[in-house]
C-alpha positions, -999 to +999 in steps of 0.1 A: +323+272-213+317+265-250+283+277-264+272+270-299+245+293-314+228+281-345+213+310-365+221+347-365+186+361-366+169+380-338+168+350-315+204+340-320+218+375-320+201+384-287+211+351-272+248+359-280+244+395-266+228+382-234+254+354-229+283+379-233+268+403-207+260+375-182+292+354-185+328+365-191+342+330-198+318+320-226+334+310-259+307+314-284+306+299-319+279+312-343+268+291-372+254+314-398+261+315-436+256+352-439+283+377-429+257+403-418+227+404-395+195+414-414+168+434-396+139+417-414+110+438-401+123+467-421+128+449-454+095+463-468+111+498-466+141+485-487+116+470-512+099+504-514+131+524-518+128+541-484+159+526-470+192+515-486+200+478-481+230+486-460+208+504-435+191+472-423+222+450-420+251+449-395+283+429-398+284+402-372+321+410-367+312+445-354+280+436-336+289+420-303+307+431-272+334+404-274+348+385-303+330+353-313+339+325-337+318+328-368+314+296-389+298+307-422+281+274-428+247+260-422+244+237-392+227+206-405+226+184-374+228+188-336+240+156-319+227+160-284+242+127-271+277+137-284+273+174-277+284+185-311+272+205-341+277+191-376+280+218-402+272+216-439+308+212-448+311+181-426+330+198-398+322+189-362+321+214-333+318+203-297+298+224-272+288+225-235+256+244-243+237+249-276+211+275-286+191+263-316+176+293-335+178+286-372+148+309-380+122+304-407+115+309-443+084+319-463+058+292-466+056+274-500+042+297-527+025+284-559+048+284-589+052+314-612+080+333-627+069+366-610+065+354-574+087+370-548+092+364-511+104+389-485+129+372-461+162+387-472+178+419-485+181+402-519+144+395-519+137+432-511+160+445-538+144+420-563+109+434-555+121+470-559+138+462-592+108+443-605+086+473-600+111+497-616+114+473-646+077+469-649+071+507-650+098+511-676+082+484-698+047+499-692+060+533-704+072+517-736+039+499-742+018+530-735+039+549-760+029+523-786-008+525-777-008+491-759-025+480-727+000+481-698-023+477-667-009+443-658+026+457-656+013+484-632-003+460-608+014+443-579-004+416-558+006+408-522-006+376-507-010+376-469-027+402-447-005+398-416+019+426-405+044+420-433+018+421-460+000+451-446+032+472-442+045+461-476+012+470-493+012+505-478+048+512-487+047+498-523+015+518-530+035+550-524+066+537-542+046+527-573+029+561-574+064+577-571+077+556-600+048+566-622+052+603-615+090+600-622+083+582-655+056+607-665+029+581-667-006+595-661-021+560-657-026+548-621-010+517-608-026+493-583-016+473-553-038+444-545-037+427-510-051+392-510-058+376-476-074+342-468-091+354-435-120+377-431-099+404-415-064+418-419-040+414-389-060+384-377-042+381-343-049+417-334-076+439-319-107+443-341-105+481-340-069+480-352-078+457-380-104+481-392-081+511-390-055+492-411-080+482-437-096+517-440-062+534-442-050+510-470-082+515-490-080+553-485-045+551-500-059+532-530-049+497-521-074+470-532-081+446-503-095+412-512-103+391-481-116+355-476-097+347-508-078+315-514-050+315-540-056+287-565-026+292-587+000+316-600+010+317-636+022+340-664-014+354-665-011+366-630-028+353-598-060+332-596-079+333-564-112+319-552-134+344-532-170+338-522-172+307-544-160+325-575-127+322-593-110+355-600-080+362-622-058+392-612-034+401-640-001+412-625+036+411-633+048+413-597+034+390-570+048+389-534+041+359-512+038+370-475+014+344-464+031+327-434+063+310-425+077+276-419+106+268-396+140+261-412+147+225-409+176+211-388+181+176-375+182+173-337+190+138-327+166+122-302+140+150-306+105+145-321+093+178-335+058+191-331+044+206-364+080+210-376+092+228-345+113+217-316+093+213-283+107+232-253+100+236-216+089+269-202+126+275-195+132+272-233+152+241-227+147+213-252+125+187-236+147+161-218+179+179-226+189+206-200+220+219-219+201+226-251+178+256-258+156+261-288+142+296-295+125+317-321+105+305-350+120+270-349+108+262-314+075+257-297+066+261-260+041+232-259+021+245-229+016+280-245+026+285-282+039+320-288+034+343-318+061+344-345+071+380-338+105+398-335+097+409-299+091+373-289+124+361-306+145+389-290+131+382-255+135+345-259+171+350-270+179+372-240+162+348-216+180+317-230+214+335-226+206+343-190+196+308-183+228+294-197+248+317-174+227+306-145+232+269-153+270+274-158+272+289-123+252+261-106+218+278-104+184+267-117+171+282-149+141+305-148+109+299-167+102+323-196+071+345-192+059+364-223+036+393-221+030+414-251+043+449-248+020+460-275+019+460-313+027+487-339+023+486-376+034+511-403+007+521-428+029+541-451+053+570-446+041+593-418+012+571-406+010+542-382-014+524-359-011+501-329-018+490-294+001+500-263-013+480-235-050+485-240-047+519-256-051+523-293-028+547-311-029+559-347-015+586-370+019+603-372+026+597-335+021+559-339+044+560-369+072+578-349+067+553-321+070+524-346+103+537-359+116+545-325+109+509-313+128+494-342+157+517-339+160+506-302+160+469-312+193+474-332+222+460-312+250+484-307+252+522-305+268+525-340+239+506-356+213+527-338+230+559-349+233+548-385+196+538-389+185+570-370+205+591-395+191+572-424+156+577-413+162+614-407+176+619-442+147+600-458+123+625-443+136+651-468+144+630-499+137+597-515+164+580-536+149+552-556 
């Protein structure tokens, strides 16, 4: 049985893991340009100097139970009629089953030399280095008696989980950099969100906890604000009918995602995503599965969360094993296991079932959940060790 897996993110990686456990005769080909899996939910801690970049990546060659064929090319087209994947280099790869999980990228951000996204290790490192560079430049300006506030302000656009967690971490990191540089002047993290409440898909009590915690830490939260443009002067947003300019030398765009494009012959996408049945099979094509951010269960659209992608990946793998052994696939049933968000080192909040949790315990739970999501005992041990060490020191 030949299985092609397109994309090595959460959905694709968990699909491979599931297939290898459910079927011994599967020959799996992964189409992924990167050599290492990236644990994207922890990139905000890399950006804030809490974790080293290596701590949130894992080589695909060491990740799975059995060896796979890794094609380090983008898959540009899936020919369903011919049962083949066409890679960016023009090579063609036949399959019996295909899992389409190319993932997503940040939604289009307005132009500007200082705009960053947070979808890769390189993005996280770039944000960290930008803050370090800005603090160094601010120190030189202050020494010359010049205004440096714009260099000590970072604007984050998007009040979902990524934006909220990043704002909390960068607030502490910026304060750390200022102390290290001997600058008495305070920095500022500004979180700009288009909705009235942060974490718009979550419980109202949790939204309020997150906002109050951020504001208590010194983060400026600007809600119901639409970004008009980004330029060298900073970010311009419209809030309550008024245009407001926020001078800043570091702007991070965390305001949503769009599915990575891939041509799938004979399939008409819905809002840029591949429509699938409840079994996660592409509509009208039983040997093809589409999962993660690039797919859409038409009857019941699911949130773009890591817990959804991992469970879809595991389910798709099991269904492929069932089909290959002559059994019918099972429908995918998603029920949220809860939600946890980090609000800075040592403090978190979330929902476990209907129960609300907050404080240090919620933060420990948040870390424990993410450690558990790493595939492989070696990866779990490495990230657990890294977390333990960072409780006692911070290298930045």
